[in-house]
C-alpha positions as CSV (number, residue, x, y, z in Angstrom):
1,M,-95.1,18.8,-20.4
2,D,-92.2,20.4,-22.1
3,E,-88.9,18.6,-22.3
4,T,-86.3,18.9,-19.6
5,V,-83.6,21.3,-20.7
6,Q,-81.0,21.0,-17.9
7,N,-79.2,18.4,-15.9
8,S,-80.8,15.5,-14.1
9,P,-81.8,15.9,-10.4
10,P,-79.0,15.8,-7.9
11,S,-78.4,12.6,-6.1
12,A,-76.8,11.8,-2.9
13,S,-73.4,12.9,-4.5
14,D,-74.2,16.5,-3.5
15,S,-73.6,15.9,0.1
16,R,-70.7,17.7,1.8
17,P,-68.4,14.7,2.1
18,A,-68.9,13.9,-1.7
19,R,-68.3,17.5,-2.8
20,Q,-65.1,17.4,-0.6
21,R,-64.0,14.2,-2.1
22,A,-64.3,15.7,-5.6
23,A,-62.6,18.8,-4.7
24,R,-59.6,16.8,-3.3
25,A,-59.6,14.4,-6.3
26,A,-59.6,17.6,-8.6
27,A,-56.7,19.2,-6.6
28,A,-54.7,15.8,-6.8
29,T,-54.7,15.4,-10.5
30,P,-51.3,15.1,-12.2
31,G,-49.7,18.4,-12.8
32,A,-51.9,20.3,-10.3
33,E,-48.8,22.1,-8.7
34,R,-47.7,23.1,-12.2
35,V,-51.2,24.3,-13.0
36,R,-51.2,26.5,-9.9
37,V,-48.1,28.2,-11.0
38,N,-48.6,28.5,-14.7
39,D,-52.4,28.7,-15.0
40,P,-54.0,31.3,-12.6
41,D,-57.3,31.2,-14.4
42,R,-57.7,27.4,-13.7
43,T,-56.3,27.9,-10.2
44,M,-59.0,30.5,-9.4
45,A,-61.6,28.2,-11.1
46,N,-60.6,25.5,-8.7
47,I,-60.8,27.8,-5.7
48,L,-64.1,29.1,-6.7
49,Q,-65.6,25.4,-7.2
50,V,-64.4,24.5,-3.7
51,A,-65.5,27.8,-2.1
52,T,-68.9,27.5,-3.6
53,A,-69.4,24.2,-1.8
54,E,-68.0,25.6,1.4
55,F,-70.1,28.7,1.6
56,A,-73.2,27.0,0.4
57,D,-72.8,24.3,3.1
58,K,-71.6,26.7,6.0
59,G,-72.3,30.0,5.1
60,L,-69.9,33.2,5.0
61,A,-69.3,32.9,8.9
62,G,-68.9,29.2,9.0
63,A,-66.8,28.7,6.0
64,R,-62.9,28.7,6.7
65,I,-60.2,29.8,4.2
66,D,-57.9,27.2,5.7
67,E,-60.4,24.5,4.8
68,I,-60.7,26.0,1.1
69,A,-57.0,26.1,0.8
70,A,-56.5,22.6,2.0
71,L,-59.2,21.2,-0.3
72,T,-57.5,22.9,-3.4
73,S,-54.0,22.1,-2.2
74,T,-53.2,25.8,-2.5
75,S,-52.5,28.4,0.4
76,K,-54.3,31.0,2.3
77,R,-51.8,33.6,0.9
78,M,-52.6,32.8,-2.8
79,I,-56.4,32.9,-2.0
80,Y,-56.0,36.3,-0.6
81,Y,-53.8,37.4,-3.5
82,Y,-56.4,36.5,-5.9
83,F,-59.6,37.5,-4.0
84,G,-58.4,40.1,-1.5
85,S,-60.2,38.8,1.5
86,K,-62.7,36.0,2.5
87,E,-65.6,38.5,1.8
88,G,-64.2,39.1,-1.6
89,L,-64.0,35.4,-2.4
90,Y,-67.6,35.1,-1.2
91,V,-68.8,37.9,-3.5
92,K,-66.9,36.3,-6.3
93,V,-68.7,33.0,-5.6
94,L,-72.0,34.7,-5.6
95,E,-71.1,36.3,-9.0
96,E,-70.0,33.1,-10.7
97,A,-73.3,31.4,-9.5
98,Y,-75.4,33.9,-11.1
99,R,-73.3,34.0,-14.2
100,R,-73.8,30.3,-14.8
101,I,-77.5,30.3,-14.6
102,R,-77.7,33.4,-16.6
103,Q,-75.3,32.2,-19.3
104,I,-77.4,29.0,-19.8
105,E,-80.6,31.0,-19.9
106,S,-79.1,33.0,-22.7
107,E,-78.7,30.0,-24.7
108,L,-82.3,28.9,-24.6
109,H,-83.2,30.9,-27.8
110,L,-86.6,31.9,-26.6
111,E,-87.1,34.3,-29.3
112,D,-87.3,31.3,-31.8
113,L,-90.2,29.9,-29.9
114,A,-94.0,30.8,-29.9
115,P,-94.8,32.9,-26.7
116,E,-96.4,30.1,-24.7
117,Q,-93.7,27.5,-25.7
118,A,-91.0,30.1,-24.9
119,L,-92.6,30.6,-21.4
120,R,-92.8,26.9,-20.8
121,T,-89.3,26.4,-21.7
122,L,-88.2,29.2,-19.4
123,V,-90.1,27.9,-16.4
124,G,-89.0,24.4,-17.1
125,F,-85.3,25.5,-17.3
126,T,-85.5,27.3,-14.0
127,F,-87.1,24.4,-12.3
128,D,-84.4,21.9,-13.8
129,Y,-81.5,24.2,-13.0
130,Q,-82.3,25.0,-9.5
131,L,-83.1,21.3,-8.7
132,A,-79.8,20.2,-10.3
133,N,-77.8,22.9,-8.5
134,P,-78.9,22.9,-4.7
135,D,-75.6,24.8,-3.9
136,F,-77.1,27.9,-5.8
137,I,-80.2,27.7,-3.7
138,R,-78.1,27.5,-0.4
139,L,-75.9,30.4,-1.6
140,V,-79.0,32.6,-2.1
141,M,-80.5,31.6,1.1
142,N,-77.4,32.3,3.0
143,E,-77.2,35.7,1.4
144,N,-80.7,36.5,2.4
145,M,-79.7,36.0,5.8
146,H,-77.3,38.8,5.3
147,R,-80.1,41.0,3.8
148,G,-78.4,41.0,0.4
149,E,-75.5,42.9,1.9
150,Y,-72.9,41.3,-0.3
151,I,-74.9,41.0,-3.6
152,S,-75.5,44.8,-3.1
153,R,-71.9,45.4,-3.4
154,S,-71.5,43.8,-6.8
155,T,-72.4,45.7,-9.8
156,T,-71.6,42.6,-11.8
157,I,-74.6,40.7,-10.3
158,Q,-76.8,43.6,-11.0
159,E,-75.7,43.7,-14.6
160,L,-76.0,39.8,-15.1
161,N,-79.7,39.9,-14.1
162,I,-80.7,42.6,-16.5
163,P,-80.8,40.2,-19.6
164,V,-83.2,37.8,-17.9
165,I,-85.7,40.6,-17.2
166,H,-85.4,41.6,-20.9
167,A,-86.0,38.0,-22.0
168,V,-89.0,37.7,-19.7
169,H,-90.4,41.1,-20.9
170,K,-89.9,40.3,-24.7
171,V,-91.7,36.8,-24.3
172,Y,-94.6,38.4,-22.4
173,Q,-95.1,41.1,-24.9
174,R,-95.0,38.8,-27.7
175,G,-97.7,36.8,-25.9
176,V,-99.8,39.9,-25.3
177,A,-99.5,40.8,-28.9
178,A,-100.6,37.4,-29.9
179,G,-103.5,37.5,-27.5
180,V,-102.3,34.5,-25.5
181,F,-101.2,36.5,-22.4
182,R,-103.3,39.1,-20.5
183,P,-101.9,42.7,-20.7
184,D,-101.5,43.5,-17.0
185,V,-98.4,41.8,-15.7
186,D,-95.2,43.3,-14.6
187,P,-92.2,41.2,-16.0
188,V,-90.2,41.6,-12.8
189,D,-93.2,40.2,-10.9
190,L,-93.5,37.4,-13.4
191,H,-89.8,36.5,-13.0
192,M,-90.3,36.7,-9.1
193,S,-93.2,34.2,-9.3
194,I,-91.3,31.7,-11.5
195,S,-88.2,31.9,-9.3
196,A,-90.3,31.5,-6.1
197,L,-92.2,28.4,-7.2
198,C,-88.9,26.7,-8.3
199,F,-86.8,27.9,-5.4
200,F,-89.2,26.6,-2.7
201,N,-89.3,23.3,-4.5
202,V,-85.6,22.9,-3.5
203,S,-85.3,25.0,-0.4
204,N,-88.2,23.7,1.6
205,R,-88.6,20.1,0.3
206,H,-87.2,18.4,3.5
207,T,-89.2,20.5,5.9
208,F,-92.3,20.3,3.8
209,G,-91.9,16.4,3.3
210,A,-91.2,15.8,7.0
211,I,-94.3,17.8,8.2
212,F,-96.8,16.4,5.6
213,K,-95.2,12.9,5.3
214,R,-94.5,13.0,1.6
215,T,-91.6,11.9,-0.5
216,L,-90.8,15.0,-2.6
217,D,-87.6,14.1,-4.2
218,S,-88.5,10.8,-6.2
219,P,-88.2,11.3,-10.0
220,A,-92.2,10.9,-10.2
221,A,-92.8,13.5,-7.6
222,M,-90.3,15.9,-9.2
223,A,-91.8,15.4,-12.7
224,E,-95.4,16.0,-11.3
225,R,-94.2,19.1,-9.5
226,R,-92.4,20.3,-12.5
227,E,-95.5,20.1,-14.7
228,S,-97.6,21.7,-12.0
229,I,-95.4,24.7,-11.9
230,V,-95.3,25.3,-15.6
231,E,-99.0,25.0,-15.8
232,M,-99.6,27.3,-12.9
233,I,-97.5,30.1,-14.5
234,V,-98.9,29.6,-18.0
235,R,-102.6,29.7,-16.7
236,F,-101.8,32.8,-14.6
237,L,-100.9,34.5,-17.8
238,R,-103.9,33.6,-19.9
239,P,-106.4,36.1,-20.6
């Protein structure tokens, strides 16, 4: 099994009360008032951090600008000044969520690895990142309930996702040229398969565990599932 390349699995600290306490603590740090006035970038980053947790937990309809303002010790007026509207803030949260994962993906240096190892690294990273960032999964689930309406409005998100398809395509083509991958797979379909397997592991683990009476969030279970997903993708591509 390839090495873990992302954060450790989330613990109980990713619960809503814990996230809210963390947000309040960040807003209450010394000099917070001065930062809001003199450092708009930091203020916006703080708003986005809190808004991410709120939208992930409650969705677009359930999240409240008043609550986000209270948790950041700022004002509704300032939030609207920076983001225009509640929907504008939500779109920016989606953009930042995709920017984070794509930025880390770009630092994997897949081009320096042999094709199969590059593929294993990419799949392992996807599993680790999604496991460690359940708010990303919830945001994507919520946006799918809106049938992709708000993602479709963002050219930024469209552009952010072009490099990952190029990366998958390059790894795949190198593997085909080396004779280790079969030559009839669409890179977008491959990316979808990797995402689907890793996404389900987070999005459905509670319902799946309850139905089949399995503990799916123990370190041993996660490690076993990770290795299984990596092997499934690798074997799927073999000639």
